[in-house]
C-alpha positions in Angstrom: -24.0 -11.3 64.4 -24.2 -10.2 68.0 -27.3 -10.7 70.1 -28.8 -8.4 72.7 -31.9 -8.8 75.0 -34.5 -6.0 75.2 -36.1 -5.1 78.5 -39.4 -3.3 78.3 -39.4 -1.9 81.7 -40.2 1.5 80.6 -43.6 0.9 79.5 -44.8 -1.2 82.4 -46.9 0.2 85.4 -44.9 -1.9 87.8 -41.1 -2.7 87.8 -40.4 -6.4 87.6 -36.9 -7.2 86.5 -36.6 -10.6 84.6 -33.1 -11.3 86.2 -33.2 -14.9 85.3 -33.9 -14.3 81.8 -30.9 -11.8 81.7 -28.8 -14.4 83.4 -29.8 -17.0 80.9 -28.9 -14.7 78.1 -25.5 -13.9 79.7 -24.9 -17.7 79.9 -25.8 -18.3 76.3 -23.4 -15.9 75.1 -25.6 -12.8 74.5 -23.5 -9.6 73.7 -25.7 -7.1 75.6 -29.0 -6.3 77.4 -30.8 -3.1 76.7 -33.1 -0.9 78.6 -35.0 2.5 77.5 -37.2 5.3 79.0 -40.2 7.1 77.9 -42.0 8.8 81.0 -42.0 5.8 83.5 -39.0 3.9 84.7 -35.7 5.2 83.7 -33.1 3.6 81.5 -30.2 3.9 83.8 -31.1 2.6 87.3 -32.0 -0.9 86.0 -28.6 -1.3 84.5 -27.0 -0.4 87.9 -28.9 -3.2 89.4 -27.9 -5.6 86.5 -24.4 -4.6 87.1 -24.5 -6.1 90.5 -26.2 -9.3 89.4 -24.2 -10.1 86.1 -20.6 -10.3 85.3 -19.9 -10.2 81.3 -23.0 -9.0 79.5 -22.8 -5.4 78.2 -25.3 -3.0 79.5 -27.0 -0.9 76.9 -29.4 2.0 76.7 -31.8 2.0 73.6 -32.2 4.8 74.5 -31.7 7.4 77.2 -33.6 10.5 76.2 -31.3 13.6 75.7 -33.8 16.0 77.3 -34.0 13.9 80.6 -30.7 15.0 82.0 -27.8 17.4 81.3 -24.9 16.1 79.2 -22.6 16.2 82.2 -25.2 14.2 84.3 -25.4 11.4 81.6 -21.6 11.2 81.6 -21.5 11.0 85.5 -24.1 8.3 85.6 -22.3 6.3 82.9 -19.0 6.5 84.5 -20.6 5.3 87.8 -22.6 2.4 86.3 -19.6 1.2 84.3 -17.3 1.3 87.3 -19.8 -0.5 89.3 -19.9 -3.2 86.5 -16.2 -3.6 86.3 -15.6 -1.7 83.4 -16.0 -1.9 79.5 -19.6 -2.9 79.7 -21.8 0.2 79.3 -23.1 1.4 76.0 -24.8 4.7 75.9 -27.5 4.9 73.3 -28.9 8.4 73.2 -32.1 9.6 71.4 -34.0 12.9 70.9 -37.5 11.5 71.7 -40.1 14.0 70.3 -41.5 17.3 71.3 -44.6 16.0 73.2 -42.3 14.3 75.6 -39.4 16.9 75.5 -41.6 19.9 76.2 -44.5 18.1 78.0 -42.7 15.9 80.3 -39.2 17.5 80.7 -40.1 21.0 80.3 -37.4 21.6 77.9 -37.6 23.4 74.5 -37.6 21.4 71.3 -35.4 23.9 69.9 -32.9 22.9 67.0 -32.9 19.0 67.8 -30.0 18.3 65.2 -27.8 20.9 66.7 -28.9 20.0 70.1 -27.9 16.5 69.5 -24.4 17.4 68.4 -23.8 19.7 71.3 -24.9 17.2 73.7 -22.8 14.4 72.3 -19.7 16.6 72.1 -20.1 17.5 75.8 -20.6 14.0 77.0 -17.5 13.0 75.2 -15.4 15.7 76.8 -16.6 14.9 80.1 -15.7 11.1 79.6 -12.4 12.1 78.1 -11.0 14.2 81.0 -8.4 15.7 79.0 -9.2 19.2 80.2 -11.8 21.1 82.0 -14.9 21.0 79.9 -15.7 24.0 77.8 -18.0 24.2 75.0 -19.9 27.0 73.1 -22.7 25.7 71.0 -25.8 27.2 69.6 -28.1 25.0 71.8 -25.9 24.0 74.8 -22.9 25.7 76.3 -20.5 25.0 79.2 -20.2 27.1 81.3 -23.6 28.5 81.1 -23.8 32.2 80.5 -27.3 32.6 79.3 -30.4 34.3 80.9 -30.2 34.1 84.7 -26.6 33.3 84.9 -24.4 34.8 87.6 -21.4 34.7 85.3 -19.5 32.7 87.9 -19.7 29.2 86.1 -16.5 27.3 86.3 -15.0 24.8 83.6 -14.7 21.6 85.6 -13.1 18.2 85.0 -14.7 15.1 86.3 -13.3 13.9 89.7 -14.2 10.2 88.8 -12.0 8.6 86.1 -13.7 6.2 83.7 -12.4 2.8 84.1 -12.7 2.0 80.3 -13.9 3.8 77.2 -17.7 4.3 77.0 -19.1 4.0 73.4 -21.7 6.5 72.3 -24.5 5.4 70.1 -27.1 7.4 68.5 -30.8 6.6 67.6 -31.6 8.3 64.5 -33.5 8.0 61.3 -33.8 11.2 59.4 -31.2 12.1 56.8 -29.5 15.0 58.8 -29.2 13.2 62.1 -28.1 9.8 60.4 -25.3 11.6 58.7 -24.5 13.1 62.0 -24.5 9.6 63.4 -21.9 8.6 60.9 -19.7 11.7 61.9 -19.7 11.5 65.7 -21.1 8.1 67.0 -19.6 4.8 67.7 -22.8 2.8 66.9 -26.1 3.4 65.4 -29.7 2.3 66.5 -31.7 2.9 63.4 -35.2 4.3 63.4 -36.8 2.8 60.3 -34.3 0.6 58.5 -35.7 -0.9 55.6 -34.9 -4.1 53.7 -32.1 -2.4 51.8 -29.9 -2.4 55.0 -27.3 0.0 56.3 -26.3 3.0 54.1 -22.7 2.8 53.0 -21.3 5.7 55.1 -22.8 3.9 58.3 -21.0 0.5 57.5 -18.2 1.0 59.7 -20.2 1.3 63.0 -22.0 -1.2 65.0 -25.6 -1.2 64.0 -28.3 -3.0 66.0 -31.9 -3.4 65.2 -34.8 -4.8 67.0 -36.8 -8.0 66.5 -39.8 -9.5 68.6 -39.4 -13.3 68.8 -42.3 -15.5 70.0 -42.9 -19.1 69.9 -46.6 -19.6 69.0 -49.0 -21.8 67.1 -51.3 -18.6 66.2 -49.0 -16.4 64.3 -52.1 -14.4 62.9 -53.3 -14.0 66.4 -50.0 -12.8 67.6 -49.7 -10.5 64.8 -53.1 -8.9 65.7 -52.1 -8.5 69.2 -49.2 -6.3 68.2 -51.5 -4.0 66.3 -52.7 -1.8 69.2 -49.2 -0.8 70.4 -48.0 -0.3 67.0 -50.9 1.9 66.0 -50.5 3.8 69.3 -46.9 4.6 68.4 -47.5 5.4 64.8 -50.6 7.3 65.3 -50.4 8.6 68.8 -46.9 9.2 69.9 -46.4 12.5 68.4 -48.5 15.2 66.5 -49.4 15.6 62.9 -46.3 17.4 62.2 -43.8 15.4 64.6 -43.9 11.7 65.0 -40.7 9.8 64.5 -42.4 6.4 64.7 -44.7 7.4 61.7 -41.6 8.5 59.9 -39.8 5.4 60.7 -42.8 3.2 59.3 -42.5 5.4 56.2 -38.7 4.8 55.8 -39.3 1.1 56.0 -41.5 1.3 52.9 -45.0 2.0 54.3 -45.5 5.7 53.9 -49.2 5.5 52.9 -50.0 3.2 55.7 -48.2 5.3 58.3 -50.1 8.5 57.2 -53.5 6.6 57.2 -52.9 5.3 60.8 -52.0 8.8 61.8 -55.2 10.3 60.4 -57.3 7.6 61.9 -55.8 7.8 65.4 -56.1 11.7 65.5 -59.7 11.1 64.4 -60.3 8.9 67.4 -61.0 5.8 65.1 -58.4 3.7 67.0 -59.9 0.3 66.0 -59.5 1.3 62.4 -56.2 2.6 62.9 -55.1 -0.8 64.4 -56.6 -2.7 61.6 -54.7 -0.3 59.1 -51.2 -1.7 60.4 -49.9 -3.8 57.5 -49.0 -7.5 58.5 -45.9 -7.0 56.2 -44.8 -4.2 58.3 -45.0 -6.1 61.5 -43.3 -9.2 60.2 -40.4 -7.1 59.1 -39.3 -7.0 62.8 -40.9 -10.0 64.0 -40.0 -13.6 64.2 -43.1 -15.7 65.1 -44.4 -19.3 65.1 -42.9 -22.6 65.5 -39.1 -23.0 65.8 -39.1 -24.4 62.2 -41.0 -21.3 60.7 -38.5 -18.9 62.7 -35.6 -20.7 61.5 -36.7 -20.8 57.8 -37.3 -16.9 57.9 -33.9 -16.4 59.6 -32.1 -18.6 57.1 -33.8 -16.7 54.2 -32.0 -13.5 55.0 -34.2 -11.9 57.7 -31.6 -9.5 58.8 -30.9 -6.4 56.6 -27.5 -6.0 55.1 -24.9 -4.2 57.3 -26.6 -5.0 60.6 -24.1 -6.1 63.1 -26.4 -7.0 66.0 -30.1 -7.9 66.8 -31.9 -6.7 70.0 -34.3 -9.5 70.9 -37.6 -8.8 72.5 -38.4 -12.3 73.8 -39.9 -12.9 77.2 -39.9 -16.5 76.6 -36.7 -18.5 77.7 -37.3 -20.9 74.9 -37.3 -17.9 72.3 -34.0 -16.6 73.9 -32.4 -20.1 73.6 -33.5 -20.3 69.9 -32.0 -17.0 69.0 -28.8 -18.2 70.5 -28.9 -21.3 68.4 -29.8 -19.6 65.2 -26.8 -16.9 65.6 -24.4 -19.7 66.9 -23.6 -18.1 70.2 
C-alpha cells in the first residue's frame, strides 16, 4: 500500500504551503504529495515549488481540470516541472470537472466530455512522446486547429523540451463510460465514488488511489458533524440538478437516496437540513477519526476497498501523518 499526502490549497482564500508537513511525509517514506484545483489556486504551480524543496516524493495532481489549459500546455508544464524535480517524479491526474466550472469559469463548452477526455489525453501523450510532430483529428479537439476562425496556417510541431522521464497519466472518473476509458488509455485511476466492493476487475492492473481524512480527536461525533457542511455543499451545490459528479459519486458509494435528498434540500435553500441529511456511514467510509487505537482497529478491519493500491491522506496533524506511516509500514 502506497501513501500520498493531500494538500487542500485549492479551496483556501490564502496560499499557505505546509512545507514542513510535506518534508515530514517524505522522510517517513510517503510515495507522493497531491494538489488539486477548482477556481482558486491552481494545481501545478505548488508542485513546482515543492520540486525545489523536496528530493524524492512524487508530485501528483488530483486533479488538474481538463478545461483549464490546452493539452499541449499541460504537457509543457508537466515536462517542465518534472525536469525541475529531477525526473520521474510527476504524476498527472486529469479530471473533467463539471459544466458549471467548465462553462462558467473557463468559458469552454461542456460538449461531449467523454470524447473530449479521449482527445485530450491522446494529444498529451503524443506531445510527451515526441516521436513525431503532433497531429490529431478528433471530434472535440484537433491539432493543428482548422475550425472557425482558423487561418489555415497551423503547423504540426514537436516539443523542443525532451521529457527527462516518462510522465504517467491518471484519470479521475466515476461513470461507466469514462471508467472504461480509464482502463483503456490511462496509467492510473483516481476513482470518483468507489464503494466497499472495490476496484472493478478491468482496472485491477492500474495504480488506484483513493482518499481518506485522518484526524486524531476525542470527539468523533463532533468531527463528523464538522464535515457535514463541506460534504453537503459538494453533493448539493457543486453542480446542477442534471449534472453533479459529487452527487453521483455518493450514489455509487451506496447512498443514492441520501444524495438525491441532499441535492433537493440544497437547491431549495434548506442548507442546514441538507447538512443534517449527510449519512454518518457515508462520512466514515472515507474517514479515520478518533484515538490511535480506534483508527488502528478500523484500518486492520479492512478499511481499504479491495484492489486499491494507494491512499491519499488528508491529515493536517503531523501525528496523524506519522500514524498512517506506521499503519502502512512505510
